[in-house]
N, CA, C and O of each residue as an XYZ file, in Angstrom:
652
protein
N     -18.705     32.723     31.149
C     -20.105     32.362     31.018
C     -20.431     31.372     32.140
O     -19.693     30.409     32.346
N     -21.511     31.597     32.854
C     -21.863     30.692     33.948
C     -22.658     29.495     33.422
O     -23.092     29.480     32.270
N     -22.839     28.502     34.279
C     -23.477     27.249     33.876
C     -24.908     27.466     33.387
O     -25.308     26.870     32.387
N     -25.682     28.303     34.068
C     -27.082     28.512     33.671
C     -27.164     29.180     32.300
O     -27.989     28.797     31.471
N     -26.322     30.167     32.062
C     -26.314     30.840     30.766
C     -25.853     29.898     29.653
O     -26.384     29.920     28.543
N     -24.860     29.074     29.973
C     -24.382     28.086     28.997
C     -25.483     27.087     28.676
O     -25.697     26.749     27.512
N     -26.180     26.614     29.700
C     -27.284     25.664     29.502
C     -28.367     26.287     28.627
O     -28.888     25.631     27.725
N     -28.712     27.551     28.886
C     -29.721     28.237     28.077
C     -29.267     28.374     26.625
O     -30.054     28.182     25.698
N     -27.994     28.707     26.438
C     -27.452     28.851     25.084
C     -27.485     27.516     24.347
O     -27.906     27.447     23.193
N     -27.044     26.465     25.016
C     -27.069     25.140     24.381
C     -28.503     24.675     24.130
O     -28.776     24.038     23.113
N     -29.407     24.984     25.037
C     -30.821     24.640     24.829
C     -31.374     25.325     23.597
O     -32.102     24.717     22.813
N     -31.025     26.604     23.424
C     -31.479     27.337     22.229
C     -30.879     26.726     20.965
O     -31.571     26.560     19.960
N     -29.592     26.395     21.020
C     -28.943     25.807     19.848
C     -29.534     24.445     19.495
O     -29.721     24.134     18.318
N     -29.825     23.637     20.503
C     -30.442     22.333     20.246
C     -31.842     22.495     19.654
O     -32.225     21.748     18.753
N     -32.597     23.457     20.149
C     -33.938     23.708     19.595
C     -33.841     24.159     18.144
O     -34.611     23.709     17.296
N     -32.886     25.055     17.859
C     -32.698     25.517     16.476
C     -32.264     24.370     15.575
O     -32.737     24.248     14.445
N     -31.358     23.525     16.078
C     -30.881     22.404     15.270
C     -31.989     21.388     15.027
O     -32.116     20.863     13.921
N     -32.793     21.105     16.052
C     -33.918     20.185     15.862
C     -34.891     20.722     14.820
O     -35.383     19.966     13.982
N     -35.167     22.005     14.867
C     -36.048     22.625     13.882
C     -35.443     22.538     12.476
O     -36.134     22.185     11.520
N     -34.158     22.859     12.359
C     -33.492     22.808     11.057
C     -33.450     21.382     10.513
O     -33.641     21.172      9.315
N     -33.202     20.401     11.381
C     -33.164     19.004     10.943
C     -34.549     18.505     10.537
O     -34.670     17.716      9.600
N     -35.579     18.951     11.224
C     -36.951     18.586     10.846
C     -37.267     19.101      9.445
O     -37.827     18.380      8.619
N     -36.905     20.344      9.191
C     -37.115     20.921      7.861
C     -36.281     20.202      6.810
O     -36.757     19.959      5.701
N     -35.029     19.856      7.150
C     -34.153     19.171      6.213
C     -34.682     17.774      5.896
O     -34.595     17.318      4.756
N     -35.225     17.102      6.899
C     -35.823     15.776      6.700
C     -36.974     15.867      5.695
O     -37.081     15.037      4.792
N     -37.821     16.862      5.852
C     -38.930     17.064      4.925
C     -38.413     17.359      3.521
O     -38.947     16.851      2.534
N     -37.380     18.175      3.441
C     -36.793     18.502      2.147
C     -36.234     17.252      1.474
O     -36.410     17.067      0.269
N     -35.560     16.390      2.242
C     -35.010     15.159      1.680
C     -36.108     14.235      1.170
O     -35.922     13.548      0.165
N     -37.253     14.211      1.854
C     -38.391     13.421      1.364
C     -38.919     13.986      0.044
O     -39.212     13.239     -0.890
N     -39.036     15.308     -0.020
C     -39.493     15.937     -1.279
C     -38.477     15.702     -2.393
O     -38.850     15.460     -3.541
N     -37.209     15.774     -2.055
C     -36.155     15.526     -3.033
C     -36.244     14.093     -3.564
O     -36.078     13.857     -4.761
N     -36.505     13.146     -2.674
C     -36.632     11.751     -3.102
C     -37.785     11.586     -4.091
O     -37.657     10.893     -5.100
N     -38.909     12.232     -3.788
C     -40.043     12.174     -4.709
C     -39.695     12.760     -6.069
O     -40.065     12.202     -7.102
N     -38.987     13.880     -6.072
C     -38.595     14.509     -7.338
C     -37.594     13.640     -8.092
O     -37.641     13.564     -9.320
N     -36.689     12.987     -7.367
C     -35.733     12.092     -8.019
C     -36.438     10.875     -8.613
O     -36.144     10.457     -9.733
N     -37.367     10.319     -7.849
C     -38.081      9.120     -8.305
C     -38.907      9.401     -9.556
O     -39.022      8.545    -10.434
N     -39.476     10.591     -9.635
C     -40.306     10.932    -10.800
C     -39.519     11.672    -11.875
O     -40.054     12.021    -12.927
N     -38.231     11.905    -11.590
C     -37.343     12.632    -12.517
C     -37.892     14.028    -12.834
O     -37.864     14.476    -13.980
N     -38.385     14.693    -11.808
C     -38.956     16.034    -11.948
C     -37.828     17.065    -11.814
O     -37.494     17.507    -10.715
N     -37.256     17.429    -12.956
C     -36.103     18.326    -12.982
C     -36.457     19.699    -12.412
O     -35.656     20.284    -11.682
N     -37.629     20.216    -12.728
C     -38.032     21.527    -12.208
C     -38.089     21.516    -10.675
O     -37.631     22.455    -10.024
N     -38.646     20.459    -10.117
C     -38.728     20.360     -8.653
C     -37.331     20.239     -8.052
O     -37.044     20.846     -7.020
N     -36.457     19.455     -8.696
C     -35.090     19.311     -8.194
C     -34.350     20.641     -8.220
O     -33.617     20.966     -7.286
N     -34.539     21.403     -9.278
C     -33.884     22.708     -9.366
C     -34.393     23.652     -8.278
O     -33.612     24.393     -7.682
N     -35.688     23.625     -8.024
C     -36.223     24.512     -6.988
C     -35.794     24.059     -5.590
O     -35.669     24.884     -4.685
N     -35.571     22.773     -5.412
C     -35.129     22.256     -4.114
C     -33.640     22.492     -3.864
O     -33.203     22.509     -2.713
N     -32.864     22.672     -4.921
C     -31.410     22.794     -4.780
C     -31.026     23.980     -3.890
O     -30.187     23.834     -3.002
N     -31.624     25.139     -4.115
C     -31.288     26.309     -3.305
C     -31.770     26.138     -1.861
O     -31.084     26.526     -0.916
N     -32.949     25.556     -1.709
C     -33.473     25.306     -0.366
C     -32.562     24.338      0.382
O     -32.305     24.512      1.574
N     -32.078     23.325     -0.318
C     -31.159     22.347      0.274
C     -29.876     23.041      0.722
O     -29.395     22.816      1.832
N     -29.333     23.875     -0.138
C     -28.102     24.583      0.202
C     -28.314     25.482      1.420
O     -27.468     25.526      2.314
N     -29.426     26.189      1.457
C     -29.721     27.063      2.599
C     -29.886     26.261      3.888
O     -29.456     26.703      4.953
N     -30.508     25.086      3.796
C     -30.676     24.226      4.973
C     -29.323     23.764      5.510
O     -29.086     23.772      6.718
N     -28.455     23.368      4.613
C     -27.128     22.908      5.027
C     -26.346     24.061      5.649
O     -25.674     23.880      6.664
N     -26.433     25.236      5.047
C     -25.744     26.402      5.609
C     -26.283     26.740      7.001
O     -25.518     27.103      7.895
N     -27.584     26.620      7.179
C     -28.188     26.879      8.498
C     -27.656     25.897      9.527
O     -27.313     26.291     10.641
N     -27.583     24.619      9.166
C     -27.066     23.603     10.081
C     -25.587     23.838     10.399
O     -25.161     23.660     11.540
N     -24.810     24.236      9.395
C     -23.397     24.514      9.630
C     -23.203     25.713     10.546
O     -22.285     25.726     11.366
N     -24.063     26.723     10.411
C     -23.979     27.903     11.269
C     -24.267     27.524     12.722
O     -23.585     27.991     13.633
N     -25.268     26.687     12.935
C     -25.611     26.235     14.284
C     -24.446     25.431     14.866
O     -24.071     25.624     16.023
N     -23.881     24.537     14.069
C     -22.751     23.734     14.530
C     -21.561     24.625     14.876
O     -20.892     24.402     15.885
N     -21.296     25.625     14.052
C     -20.178     26.527     14.318
C     -20.393     27.305     15.620
O     -19.450     27.507     16.385
N     -21.617     27.736     15.869
C     -21.902     28.445     17.115
C     -21.717     27.524     18.323
O     -21.193     27.942     19.355
N     -22.148     26.281     18.187
C     -21.987     25.310     19.278
C     -20.498     25.048     19.532
O     -20.064     24.993     20.683
N     -19.726     24.888     18.468
C     -18.280     24.685     18.607
C     -17.625     25.900     19.262
O     -16.708     25.763     20.072
N     -18.102     27.070     18.906
C     -17.570     28.301     19.476
C     -17.811     28.349     20.982
O     -16.921     28.729     21.743
N     -19.002     27.968     21.410
C     -19.319     27.938     22.843
C     -18.394     26.954     23.551
O     -17.842     27.265     24.607
N     -18.224     25.764     22.969
C     -17.337     24.765     23.583
C     -15.921     25.313     23.689
O     -15.311     25.253     24.756
N     -15.404     25.840     22.607
C     -14.039     26.342     22.593
C     -13.831     27.517     23.539
O     -12.806     27.606     24.214
N     -14.804     28.414     23.585
C     -14.709     29.594     24.440
C     -14.610     29.201     25.918
O     -13.979     29.895     26.716
N     -15.236     28.089     26.263
C     -15.235     27.644     27.660
C     -14.151     26.603     27.938
O     -14.111     26.014     29.019
N     -13.270     26.377     26.955
C     -12.145     25.479     27.164
C     -12.431     24.011     26.946
O     -11.645     23.163     27.369
N     -13.530     23.691     26.301
C     -13.864     22.292     26.018
C     -13.493     21.977     24.572
O     -13.468     22.864     23.718
N     -13.208     20.708     24.310
C     -12.972     20.283     22.933
C     -14.221     20.567     22.116
O     -15.331     20.570     22.649
N     -14.042     20.805     20.827
C     -15.180     21.162     19.974
C     -15.819     19.943     19.324
O     -16.697     20.090     18.474
N     -15.396     18.746     19.708
C     -16.003     17.536     19.168
C     -17.172     17.096     20.057
O     -17.523     17.782     21.017
N     -17.759     15.960     19.731
C     -18.920     15.483     20.492
C     -18.570     15.145     21.941
O     -19.396     15.330     22.835
N     -17.355     14.651     22.181
C     -16.966     14.346     23.556
C     -16.855     15.641     24.370
O     -17.268     15.690     25.529
N     -16.301     16.675     23.758
C     -16.220     17.964     24.442
C     -17.591     18.531     24.739
O     -17.831     19.067     25.821
N     -18.496     18.409     23.766
C     -19.868     18.869     23.979
C     -20.525     18.099     25.121
O     -21.214     18.682     25.958
N     -20.308     16.790     25.148
C     -20.890     15.971     26.228
C     -20.357     16.419     27.592
O     -21.117     16.498     28.558
N     -19.062     16.712     27.674
C     -18.492     17.178     28.947
C     -19.052     18.548     29.324
O     -19.322     18.811     30.496
N     -19.225     19.417     28.330
C     -19.791     20.747     28.595
C     -21.224     20.625     29.105
O     -21.608     21.301     30.060
N     -22.001     19.774     28.476
C     -23.385     19.569     28.901
C     -23.419     18.995     30.318
O     -24.244     19.405     31.136
N     -22.529     18.051     30.608
C     -22.491     17.470     31.952
C     -22.182     18.544     33.001
O     -22.709     18.506     34.113
N     -21.322     19.500     32.633
C     -20.981     20.579     33.568
C     -22.140     21.554     33.770
O     -22.466     21.910     34.902
N     -22.755     21.982     32.679
C     -23.749     23.057     32.791
C     -25.170     22.550     33.042
O     -26.059     23.340     33.361
N     -25.390     21.246     32.902
C     -26.751     20.713     33.012
C     -26.776     19.436     33.860
O     -27.115     18.364     33.358
N     -26.420     19.549     35.142
C     -26.417     18.341     35.977
C     -27.809     17.736     36.145
O     -27.920     16.548     36.450
N     -28.862     18.511     35.956
C     -30.229     17.981     36.066
C     -30.665     17.267     34.783
O     -31.752     16.690     34.736
N     -29.823     17.303     33.742
C     -30.063     16.611     32.457
C     -31.322     17.103     31.735
O     -32.034     16.313     31.116
N     -31.589     18.393     31.815
C     -32.734     18.957     31.091
C     -32.485     19.002     29.583
O     -33.430     19.097     28.799
N     -31.217     18.935     29.177
C     -30.884     18.968     27.742
C     -30.804     17.575     27.123
O     -30.612     17.445     25.914
N     -30.949     16.538     27.938
C     -30.794     15.167     27.445
C     -31.807     14.842     26.352
O     -31.437     14.309     25.306
N     -33.077     15.156     26.582
C     -34.105     14.839     25.589
C     -33.881     15.592     24.278
O     -33.877     14.966     23.218
N     -33.693     16.925     24.315
C     -33.441     17.628     23.051
C     -32.174     17.139     22.348
O     -32.130     17.087     21.119
N     -31.147     16.782     23.115
C     -29.907     16.277     22.526
C     -30.158     14.935     21.831
O     -29.697     14.718     20.710
N     -30.891     14.034     22.500
C     -31.208     12.730     21.905
C     -32.074     12.887     20.658
O     -31.870     12.183     19.668
N     -33.041     13.807     20.701
C     -33.882     14.071     19.526
C     -33.031     14.562     18.361
O     -33.216     14.153     17.214
N     -32.106     15.438     18.681
C     -31.222     15.997     17.668
C     -30.391     14.876     17.027
O     -30.277     14.807     15.803
N     -29.822     14.014     17.847
C     -29.015     12.906     17.335
C     -29.857     11.970     16.463
O     -29.400     11.522     15.412
N     -31.078     11.678     16.896
C     -31.970     10.802     16.112
C     -32.344     11.440     14.775
O     -32.354     10.772     13.741
N     -32.651     12.733     14.804
C     -33.008     13.429     13.569
C     -31.820     13.498     12.610
O     -31.979     13.333     11.400
N     -30.645     13.741     13.154
C     -29.449     13.802     12.306
C     -29.199     12.448     11.646
O     -28.845     12.394     10.469
N     -29.377     11.361     12.385
C     -29.207     10.017     11.814
C     -30.244      9.765     10.726
O     -29.924      9.217      9.671
N     -31.481     10.165     10.983
C     -32.531      9.962      9.991
C     -32.213     10.761      8.724
O     -32.382     10.255      7.614
N     -31.756     11.997      8.885
C     -31.399     12.813      7.720
C     -30.256     12.171      6.949
O     -30.267     12.155      5.718
N     -29.264     11.638      7.668
C     -28.158     10.967      6.984
C     -28.673      9.760      6.195
O     -28.260      9.542      5.056
N     -29.567      8.982      6.793
C     -30.122      7.816      6.106
C     -30.932      8.226      4.876
O     -30.833      7.590      3.827
N     -31.732      9.286      5.002
C     -32.516      9.768      3.857
C     -31.601     10.298      2.759
O     -31.857     10.076      1.575
N     -30.546     10.990      3.143
C     -29.600     11.507      2.159
C     -28.899     10.349      1.440
O     -28.703     10.398      0.226
N     -28.523      9.314      2.189
C     -27.910      8.127      1.583
C     -28.882      7.460      0.607
O     -28.489      7.036     -0.481
N     -30.149      7.371      1.006
C     -31.172      6.782      0.131
C     -31.261      7.563     -1.175
O     -31.325      6.976     -2.255
N     -31.265      8.892     -1.071
C     -31.327      9.717     -2.273
C     -30.075      9.533     -3.123
O     -30.153      9.511     -4.352
N     -28.925      9.399     -2.472
C     -27.676      9.186     -3.200
C     -27.678      7.879     -3.964
O     -27.180      7.819     -5.088
N     -28.232      6.829     -3.370
C     -28.328      5.536     -4.049
C     -29.220      5.666     -5.284
O     -28.904      5.121     -6.342
N     -30.317      6.378     -5.148
C     -31.223      6.581     -6.282
C     -30.536      7.361     -7.398
O     -30.673      7.009     -8.569
N     -29.806      8.405     -7.054
C     -29.073      9.180     -8.052
C     -28.038      8.296     -8.740
O     -27.910      8.327     -9.964
N     -27.300      7.508     -7.958
C     -26.292      6.614     -8.530
C     -26.897      5.615     -9.503
O     -26.333      5.361    -10.567
N     -28.036      5.052     -9.146
C     -28.706      4.096    -10.039
C     -29.160      4.780    -11.323
O     -29.056      4.205    -12.407
N     -29.663      6.004    -11.204
C     -30.109      6.720    -12.397
C     -28.927      7.063    -13.305
O     -29.038      6.969    -14.527
N     -27.805      7.458    -12.717
C     -26.616      7.764    -13.516
C     -26.130      6.515    -14.237
O     -25.771      6.578    -15.413
N     -26.116      5.399    -13.556
C     -25.681      4.138    -14.172
C     -26.600      3.765    -15.336
O     -26.138      3.305    -16.380
N     -27.878      3.964    -15.148
C     -28.836      3.659    -16.217
C     -28.607      4.556    -17.422
O     -28.612      4.085    -18.559
N     -28.403      5.862    -17.177
C     -28.159      6.803    -18.275
C     -26.861      6.449    -18.997
O     -26.812      6.502    -20.226
N     -25.806      6.090    -18.258
C     -24.554      5.680    -18.893
C     -24.775      4.469    -19.794
O     -24.234      4.406    -20.898
N     -25.561      3.516    -19.328
C     -25.858      2.336    -20.137
C     -26.621      2.689    -21.399
O     -26.324      2.176    -22.478
N     -27.614      3.574    -21.262
C     -28.385      3.993    -22.436
C     -27.510      4.759    -23.420
O     -27.614      4.561    -24.631
N     -26.654      5.628    -22.908
C     -25.752      6.367    -23.793
C     -24.785      5.430    -24.506
O     -24.494      5.608    -25.689
N     -24.295      4.444    -23.788
C     -23.412      3.457    -24.401
C     -24.118      2.689    -25.505
O     -23.520      2.409    -26.545
N     -25.380      2.346    -25.293
C     -26.148      1.629    -26.309
C     -26.406      2.517    -27.525
O     -26.362      2.042    -28.660
N     -26.673      3.790    -27.296
C     -26.938      4.719    -28.395
C     -25.691      5.031    -29.215
O     -25.758      5.122    -30.441
N     -24.574      5.193    -28.553
C     -23.346      5.587    -29.240
C     -22.528      4.401    -29.692
O     -21.548      4.565    -30.419
N     -22.913      3.211    -29.276
C     -22.156      2.030    -29.659
C     -20.902      1.857    -28.823
O     -20.092      0.967    -29.085
N     -20.740      2.698    -27.825
C     -19.583      2.613    -26.936
C     -19.806      1.573    -25.872
O     -20.824      0.880    -25.854
N     -18.870      1.477    -25.011
C     -18.945      0.538    -23.904
C     -20.037      0.989    -22.940
O     -20.026      2.132    -22.484
N     -20.967      0.113    -22.629
C     -22.066      0.459    -21.733
C     -21.680      0.310    -20.266
O     -22.461      0.654    -19.379
N     -20.467     -0.205    -20.004
C     -20.031     -0.354    -18.615
C     -19.647      1.000    -18.051
O     -19.205      1.877    -18.795
N     -19.806      1.185    -16.753
C     -19.379      2.444    -16.142
C     -17.869      2.631    -16.296
O     -17.109      1.662    -16.310
N     -17.458      3.862    -16.409
C     -16.040      4.171    -16.535
C     -15.383      4.085    -15.163
O     -16.020      4.306    -14.133
N     -14.103      3.761    -15.177
C     -13.339      3.740    -13.934
C     -12.511      5.022    -13.859
O     -11.983      5.492    -14.867
N     -12.409      5.564    -12.687
C     -11.655      6.795    -12.486
C     -10.592      6.578    -11.428
O     -10.743      5.756    -10.524
N      -9.518      7.334    -11.561
C      -8.446      7.291    -10.590
C      -8.819      8.075     -9.342
O      -9.910      8.640     -9.259
N      -7.920      8.106     -8.382
C      -8.240      8.744     -7.107
C      -8.441     10.260     -7.203
O      -9.033     10.848     -6.299
N      -7.971     10.899     -8.258
C      -8.136     12.341     -8.408
C      -9.153     12.696     -9.490
O      -9.210     13.842     -9.937
N      -9.948     11.726     -9.908
C     -11.016     11.997    -10.859
C     -10.621     11.832    -12.314
O     -11.485     11.903    -13.189
N      -9.335     11.611    -12.605
C      -8.932     11.453    -13.993
C      -9.343     10.074    -14.496
O      -9.513      9.146    -13.706
N      -9.503      9.941    -15.815
C      -9.847      8.648    -16.381
C      -8.736      7.666    -16.087
O      -7.558      8.015    -16.156
N      -9.094      6.468    -15.767
C      -8.119      5.439    -15.467
C      -7.516      4.955    -16.781
O      -8.237      4.387    -17.603
N      -6.221      5.159    -17.008
C      -5.618      4.763    -18.280
C      -5.559      3.257    -18.451
O      -5.313      2.779    -19.559
N      -5.775      2.497    -17.389
C      -5.709      1.043    -17.466
C      -7.070      0.411    -17.711
O      -7.201     -0.812    -17.752
N      -8.081      1.259    -17.874
C      -9.418      0.748    -18.120
C      -9.543      0.373    -19.587
O      -9.186      1.157    -20.467
N     -10.047     -0.824    -19.851
C     -10.250     -1.271    -21.230
C     -11.683     -1.713    -21.384
O     -12.413     -1.835    -20.401
N     -12.087     -1.953    -22.606
C     -13.453     -2.382    -22.861
C     -13.744     -3.760    -22.309
O     -14.897     -4.079    -22.018
N     -12.705     -4.595    -22.156
C     -12.964     -5.960    -21.714
C     -12.846     -6.147    -20.218
O     -13.231     -7.195    -19.700
N     -12.335     -5.183    -19.527
C     -12.196     -5.310    -18.078
C     -11.630     -4.026    -17.507
O     -11.237     -3.126    -18.249
N     -11.590     -3.946    -16.217
C     -11.106     -2.749    -15.562
C     -10.063     -3.134    -14.531
O     -10.285     -4.031    -13.718
N      -8.950     -2.469    -14.564
C      -7.922     -2.672    -13.572
C      -8.115     -1.606    -12.506
O      -8.146     -0.414    -12.813
N      -8.242     -2.024    -11.277
C      -8.440     -1.085    -10.183
C      -7.184     -1.036     -9.333
O      -6.491     -2.042     -9.178
N      -6.899      0.106     -8.796
C      -5.774      0.234     -7.878
C      -6.235      1.003     -6.651
O      -7.201      1.764     -6.709
N      -5.553      0.804     -5.562
C      -5.905      1.511     -4.334
C      -4.657      2.155     -3.774
O      -3.558      1.607     -3.863
N      -4.842      3.320     -3.198
C      -3.753      4.004     -2.527
C      -4.114      4.127     -1.062
O      -5.269      4.379     -0.721
N      -3.140      3.953     -0.205
C      -3.389      4.073      1.234
C      -3.054      5.454      1.712
O      -3.198      5.749      2.898
């Protein structure tokens, strides 16, 4: 593959990724609204759209990795940067690449925000269930493989870490 064709291919992939990330950003905003209002119907309808968005982004990433690998470059970000430097000395891909990186960071931040909201809601529900059942209202502790921590007691929790 020559440099011009590679540049065109990467330009197309960056445009597709920017479009997919823009849509994903909007979806994450809608998801946040549904989480905040506890709109289960909206969350259910967004779940499939979310999965499709992630699959679309993974497909684009896989194609980009394939281009890097096919041309002998590492498939990580450093390899991509070297490939871009080779095929785009005029830096025409710099702006779309920077936009893509900014959008990806924003999506990660929005996803983290939604995760914090979900975590807070789960903690609240656990507390309410504990109050209703007369059980311990504190969150349960789990081991590294998801099993209940046998050292957890009602009066305190023993935590362990594995390296």
